[in-house]
KEKE-3310 file (N, C-alpha, C; in steps of 0.2 Angstrom, whole numbers, plus 5000, padded with zeros to 4 digits):
npx = (5394:5395:5379:5377:5374:5365:5369:5368:5374:5387:5396:5412:5422:5426:5417:5420:5415:5415:5409:5408:5408:5414:5427:5445:5457:5469:5483:5484:5485:5475:5460:5453:5452:5441:5431:5428:5423:5412:5405:5404:5395:5382:5378:5376:5384:5387:5391:5398:5408:5410:5412:5403:5394:5401:5407:5403:5404:5411:5428:5434:5428:5435:5436:5422:5412:5399:5394:5380:5375:5362:5354:5353:5341:5326:5331:5345:5361:5372:5390:5401:5408:5422:5439:5447:5460:5453:5445:5432:5421:5407:5400:5388:5378:5367:5356:5358:5344:5341)
npy = (5353:5366:5374:5376:5385:5396:5413:5432:5438:5448:5453:5459:5473:5468:5457:5445:5433:5423:5411:5415:5406:5396:5385:5388:5377:5379:5383:5373:5363:5352:5344:5336:5339:5350:5343:5331:5341:5344:5335:5329:5339:5337:5342:5346:5350:5360:5368:5379:5386:5402:5404:5406:5415:5427:5431:5442:5454:5470:5475:5481:5476:5465:5457:5449:5457:5458:5447:5437:5423:5411:5404:5385:5382:5385:5379:5380:5387:5401:5397:5402:5414:5414:5415:5406:5395:5393:5403:5413:5405:5398:5391:5381:5376:5363:5357:5339:5327:5316)
npz = (5627:5616:5610:5592:5579:5568:5565:5566:5551:5546:5534:5529:5523:5510:5506:5512:5526:5541:5551:5567:5577:5574:5579:5581:5569:5568:5556:5546:5533:5535:5533:5541:5555:5557:5549:5558:5569:5563:5562:5574:5578:5572:5559:5541:5527:5513:5498:5486:5472:5466:5453:5438:5442:5445:5436:5428:5437:5439:5437:5447:5458:5466:5478:5484:5485:5478:5476:5482:5488:5486:5499:5501:5506:5516:5530:5531:5536:5535:5535:5531:5520:5508:5503:5490:5483:5472:5469:5476:5489:5495:5509:5517:5531:5538:5552:5556:5555:5567)
capx = (5395:5391:5375:5381:5368:5364:5370:5370:5381:5390:5401:5417:5422:5428:5412:5420:5413:5417:5404:5412:5409:5418:5434:5451:5458:5476:5484:5486:5480:5471:5453:5451:5448:5435:5427:5426:5419:5406:5400:5400:5390:5377:5379:5377:5387:5385:5397:5401:5411:5406:5410:5399:5391:5405:5409:5400:5407:5417:5435:5436:5426:5441:5434:5415:5405:5392:5390:5375:5373:5356:5353:5349:5334:5327:5335:5352:5363:5379:5394:5406:5409:5430:5444:5451:5464:5450:5440:5426:5419:5402:5397:5380:5376:5361:5356:5356:5339:5343)
capy = (5355:5373:5373:5379:5387:5403:5421:5437:5438:5455:5454:5464:5476:5462:5453:5441:5431:5417:5411:5417:5401:5389:5384:5388:5371:5380:5385:5366:5360:5346:5348:5331:5343:5352:5338:5328:5343:5346:5328:5331:5345:5335:5347:5343:5355:5362:5373:5379:5392:5408:5401:5411:5420:5434:5434:5449:5459:5476:5473:5486:5472:5460:5452:5447:5462:5459:5440:5437:5417:5409:5398:5380:5381:5389:5376:5381:5395:5402:5395:5406:5417:5415:5415:5400:5395:5392:5409:5414:5399:5399:5386:5382:5370:5363:5351:5333:5324:5309)
capz = (5620:5617:5604:5586:5574:5564:5568:5561:5545:5543:5529:5528:5517:5504:5505:5516:5532:5543:5558:5573:5582:5572:5582:5575:5569:5566:5550:5543:5526:5536:5535:5547:5563:5555:5547:5563:5572:5559:5563:5581:5580:5569:5554:5535:5524:5507:5497:5480:5472:5463:5445:5434:5446:5447:5429:5426:5441:5438:5439:5453:5463:5466:5481:5483:5489:5474:5477:5486:5485:5489:5503:5497:5507:5524:5536:5529:5538:5534:5540:5528:5512:5509:5496:5490:5477:5466:5469:5483:5491:5501:5513:5522:5536:5542:5558:5551:5559:5566)
cpx = (5390:5386:5378:5374:5368:5366:5369:5375:5381:5396:5406:5417:5423:5421:5413:5418:5414:5411:5409:5411:5412:5424:5438:5454:5466:5477:5485:5482:5474:5466:5449:5447:5441:5429:5423:5422:5412:5401:5397:5397:5384:5374:5379:5378:5386:5388:5397:5404:5407:5405:5407:5396:5393:5407:5408:5402:5411:5423:5436:5433:5431:5440:5427:5410:5399:5390:5388:5373:5367:5358:5349:5343:5333:5330:5342:5355:5370:5384:5401:5406:5417:5433:5445:5456:5460:5444:5438:5423:5411:5400:5392:5380:5368:5361:5354:5351:5341:5335)
cpy = (5361:5372:5378:5380:5394:5408:5425:5439:5447:5454:5459:5468:5475:5458:5447:5439:5426:5416:5412:5413:5395:5390:5386:5379:5373:5382:5380:5366:5355:5346:5342:5334:5345:5347:5334:5333:5345:5340:5329:5336:5343:5339:5343:5350:5356:5368:5372:5386:5395:5406:5408:5416:5426:5435:5440:5455:5464:5472:5476:5481:5465:5455:5450:5450:5460:5452:5439:5429:5416:5402:5392:5378:5385:5385:5377:5387:5394:5400:5399:5408:5418:5413:5408:5401:5396:5398:5408:5408:5401:5393:5387:5377:5368:5358:5344:5329:5319:5303)
cpz = (5618:5610:5599:5582:5571:5569:5563:5555:5544:5540:5530:5522:5511:5502:5510:5524:5536:5550:5564:5579:5580:5575:5578:5577:5566:5559:5545:5538:5529:5537:5540:5553:5562:5553:5553:5569:5571:5562:5570:5584:5577:5563:5545:5533:5518:5504:5490:5479:5468:5456:5442:5436:5448:5442:5426:5429:5437:5439:5446:5460:5464:5470:5478:5484:5484:5474:5484:5486:5490:5494:5501:5500:5515:5531:5535:5531:5536:5537:5536:5520:5512:5503:5497:5483:5469:5467:5476:5481:5496:5503:5519:5526:5537:5547:5554:5558:5559:5563)
residu = (UNK:UNK:UNK:UNK:UNK:UNK:UNK:UNK:UNK:UNK:UNK:UNK:UNK:UNK:UNK:UNK:UNK:UNK:UNK:UNK:UNK:UNK:UNK:UNK:UNK:UNK:UNK:UNK:UNK:UNK:UNK:UNK:UNK:UNK:UNK:UNK:UNK:UNK:UNK:UNK:UNK:UNK:UNK:UNK:UNK:UNK:UNK:UNK:UNK:UNK:UNK:UNK:UNK:UNK:UNK:UNK:UNK:UNK:UNK:UNK:UNK:UNK:UNK:UNK:UNK:UNK:UNK:UNK:UNK:UNK:UNK:UNK:UNK:UNK:UNK:UNK:UNK:UNK:UNK:UNK:UNK:UNK:UNK:UNK:UNK:UNK:UNK:UNK:UNK:UNK:UNK:UNK:UNK:UNK:UNK:UNK:UNK:UNK)
# end
């Protein structure tokens, strides 16, 4: 199993970013393969939608270029900032210690 961990984050022009070492799980809506992979990697996830954090952004910032969510703690690394049906979402991960 290839070690998985933090990498340099370079968000695109719209502010989106995905961890480049997350495998592709296809285009399906079933989260089970991703959840199984996360457990196999020994990771804990934490995420949230932008909510009120983006409420005051200018209308021309339709994506999330001005949203810079803070890490939940020093041991957490970014898995992605991406768009969902409910708006921008951030997901963090940390290694679970046995």
